Each structure stands twice: as structure tokens, then as C-alpha cells.
N, C-alpha and C positions, 0 to 999 in steps of 0.2 A: 473730525477730531476725536469724537467719542469712540468710533470704530477703531481708530489707531490705538486709543488708550486701552480699550478692552482687549484688543489683540496682543498688546504689550503685556497686560496683566495675565493673559492666558499663557503666554510664553514663559513668563516668570514663574507661574504656578507649576508649569510642566517641569521646568528645571528644578524647582524646589521638591517636587514629588520624586524626581529621578535622583536627586542628591539629598539624602537625609541630613538634617541639621546635626551639627556637632553639639555636644552638651547633654543635658538631661532634660527629659520631658516631665509633665505633671504626673504622668503614671509612675515614673521612677521616684519622684518626690513622695507620692502617696504610699508607695511600698516602704520607703525609709521611715515615713511617719508611723505606719502601721507597726513596723518592727520596734521602733523606739517606744511607741505607746504601750505595746505589750510588755516590753522590758520594764518600763517605768511602773506600770500598775502591778506587775509581778513583784517588784521590789516592795511596793507599799503593802500588798496583801500578804506576802510571805516574809515580811521583814524579819521577824524573830528567828526564822528558820534558815536563813541564808548566811553563808560565810561572808566575811568582810570583803574578800576578793570579788565575789559575785556582785555584791552591792556596789562596789566601785565601778565595775564594768557596766552593769545594767543601768544604774543611775546616770552615769556619764553618757551612755548612748541615748537614754531617754530624754535628755535635754534637747535633742533635735526636734522633738515632736511638735510642741506648740508653735515655735517659729515657722515651721513648714506649714502647719495648719492655718496660721494667720496669713502667710504669704498666699497660699492657695485660695483663701477666702477673698482676698483683694483681687486675685486674678479671676476668680469666678464672678465677682461683682462686675468686673469690667466686661465680661463676655456673656453674662446672662441676658436672656431676652425677656425675662419676666421676674422682676425683683420680688414681687409679692409671692410668687411660687417658690422662689429660692428661700425667702424667709419662712414660709410655711413648712417647707421641708426641714429646715434647721429646727424649727419649733417642735415639730412632730417627733423627730428623733431625740431632741433634748428631753422632751417629756417621757418618752419610752426609756431612755437611758438613765433617767433619774432613779428608777426603781432598783436596778442592780448597783448603781453607783451609791445610793443611799444605804443599801444593805451591806455592801462589802468594802467601800472605800472611805467615804466621808459624808458628813451631814450638810455640807454646803451644796451649791448648785454646780452641776458638771460643766465641762469646758464648752459644750455645744451652746449653752446659754451665754457664755463669754463671747463666742463667735457671733451669736445672734445680736448681742448688744453692739459688737464691732460692726456688723453689717448695717445696723440702724444708724450708727454714727457716719459711715460711708455715705449712706443715702442722704442723710441731712446735710452732709458737707457739700454735696453736689446740687442739692435742690433748694436749700434755704437762701434766700436773697440777703437776709440780714445776717451779717457776720457776727454781731453781738448776740442775736438770738440763737445762732448756731452754737457759739461757745457756751452759752447758758444751758442749752439742751444737751450738748456733749458732756458738760460737767456733771449734769444730773445722771446721765447714763453711765458715765465712768464711776460715779459714786455708787450706783446700784451694782456695778460689776464687783464691788468689794465682797458681795455675797457669793461670788462664783469662783470656780477654779481659776487660778492665775490672777485673780483680783484685778485691781485697777491697771496693772502693768499690761494686761492683755489688750484691752481696747486702745490704750495709748500706742502700743506697737502697730496695731492695725491702722490707726489714723496716720501714723508716720509713714507707713508703707504706701499710703495713698497720697499724702499731701507733699512729701519731699519730691521735688522735680527731677533731681539727678538720679539716674538708675542705680549707680553703685551706692550712693549715699542712702537711698531709701531702703537698701538692704542692711548696710553696715550700721547706720545710726540706731534703728530700732533694736538691733541685737545688742547694742551696747547698754540699753536700759536694763535688761535682766543681768547682763554680765557684771555691770558696775553696781547696780542696785541690789542684786541678790548675791551674786557670786563673791564679790569682795568682802562683804560683811560676814558671809558664811566661812570664807577662808580665814578671816580675822578671828572668828570664834574658834576655829580649829587650831590656829596657831597659838592662841591664848591658853587653851586647855590641853592641846596635844591629845585630844580624844579622838581615836580612829573612827568612832561612831559618827562624828560630825563631818568627816571628809567627804563621804558620798554626796552630801547636800551642797558642798562647795563645787564638786565636779559637775553636778547637774547643769548649772548655768555656765561655769567657766569652761568646761570641756565641751559639753553638748551644744550650747548656743554658739560658741566660737566655731565649732566644726560645721555649723549650719551656714555660716557666711560663704565659704567657697562653694558649697553645694548650691545655694540660691543664686549665686553669681554665675554658675554654669547652666542655669535654666535657659533653655533655647526657645521658650514660648510655644512649643508644640504640645499637643494633648497626649500623644501616645495611645496605649490601649485604654478604652473607656472602662471605668470601674466606679462610677459615681455612687450607685446604690450599695455596692459592696463596701465601699469606704464608710458610708454612713452606718450601715448595719453592723459592721465589724465592731464599732465602738461599744454598744451595749452588750453584744454577744460575748466578746472576750472578757469583759468584766464579770459577766455571769458565769462563764466557764471557770475563770480563775477563782472566783469566790466559792463556787460549789466544790471545786477541787480541794481547796483548803478545808472546807467544812467536812466533806465526806472522807478525805484521806487522813486528815489530822484531827478531826473532831473540834476544830476551832472555828466558831462562827462570829468571832468578834470583828469589828471594823479593822481596816488596814491601819497602818501607822498614822 
């Protein structure tokens, strides 16, 4: 029976290899996240120097970034063979990234710390036998994430992407958190004041996060081209390049928006 099973698995693997899956791979998602992240941070760093049209476009596209990163974190958690090494890699790049992030963007902790907290919550969700103990630990970690980029919303989205059983719902429902929690209040602020400067901050969750939903639903589970280290290294590198460009070209060494 085992021989029949493995022969069937080998045949299935051969068919899969010969017939590429439809949809998008994790490589494609990472590329979209990198582009969106660059657009978003360029907006924050060069905010006073960009026309309104550029801010609308770049902020809107930037809204795709964190939902993709959160989704890929959950995928990586499912497939990693060593959770400690995965966490150590996140911590190392979070610490390195904090230098350019703190110099050029903001004084809170960067998004890699948010992802690290989310990874810890995922691990506790699967390993703690006491559900009450888990929720207490998760509440403490979520509270700590208030010091990080994306705040408490980030770990909540990550946990939802793990805990919700239905595939479609565990993509759609977490995305509704920033859409409803951030997007609608920002849109209300814009409608109340009719201030064009407020509109990009509404488009970031309303347009960016909404556009992420069909993209993640199209994920086919394949890895695509490997780019693990490039994806990590790009985060601090692009912040450093953008910050230095503003300082050297415009003589402005202040923090981003």
C-alpha cells in the first residue's frame, strides 16, 4: 500500500511540475510588497516635496504591503523547519533596520518587530495547551505591538490569518480590520474637512488593502523564485537609500511625515 501511495504521489508531483499552477506565487507577492513598501516609504520621507497626485498613487499602492507581509509570515510559519531560526532571522533584521528607520522614518519600532510579535503569537497559538493562558499571553504581546509600526492591528491580522479555518474568510476578514478600522475614519475626516491632504491616508487602507484581497486569493501556494535574503535585506537598504537621497539632494535630514 505504501508503494502504491508513493507511486501515486510521484505521479502527481510529475504532473504538477509539468503543468505550472495558475495564480500567483510567493515570489510575485514579495515583489508587489517590495514595490508597495518603496512607494509608501518614499511618500513618508519625501512627503513635503511630492505633488498631491503622486501621494494619492503611492500611498494607495503602499497599502498592499503589510497585508502581504502578514500573509507571507503565516505561510512561512507553516513551512519553516526551524521556528527559532525563523524568529532569530526576523529579530536580527529588525534590529539592523531600526537604525535607518529611526533616522529617517519614525521613532517607533519598525514593522519587522510587528511581524516578530505576530510570529510569537502564532507559535503560542499552536503550542499552549491552556486557551486562557494563550489569550492572556496574546493580549500582552498585542499590547506591546502598540509600540511598533501598524500597532495592535498587525498582530491581530496575523492571528486571524492563522485561526480562521475557511481559506477565503481568513484572507477577507483580516483585511476588513484596517479597511474598517483605519480607512473609514480617515475617509470621514477627509469628508468632514474636504482637505486634499487627508485623502492619501484614506486611500492607503481603502484602496491598498482592498486590492490585496483578490491578490491573496489568487495565491497558488507555490514558492516561485527564491528571494528570502533579498526580501529581508531590502527593507533596511531602501529606507537608508531614500533617507540619504533626501538629505544629500535636498539638504533635509528631518524625519519622515
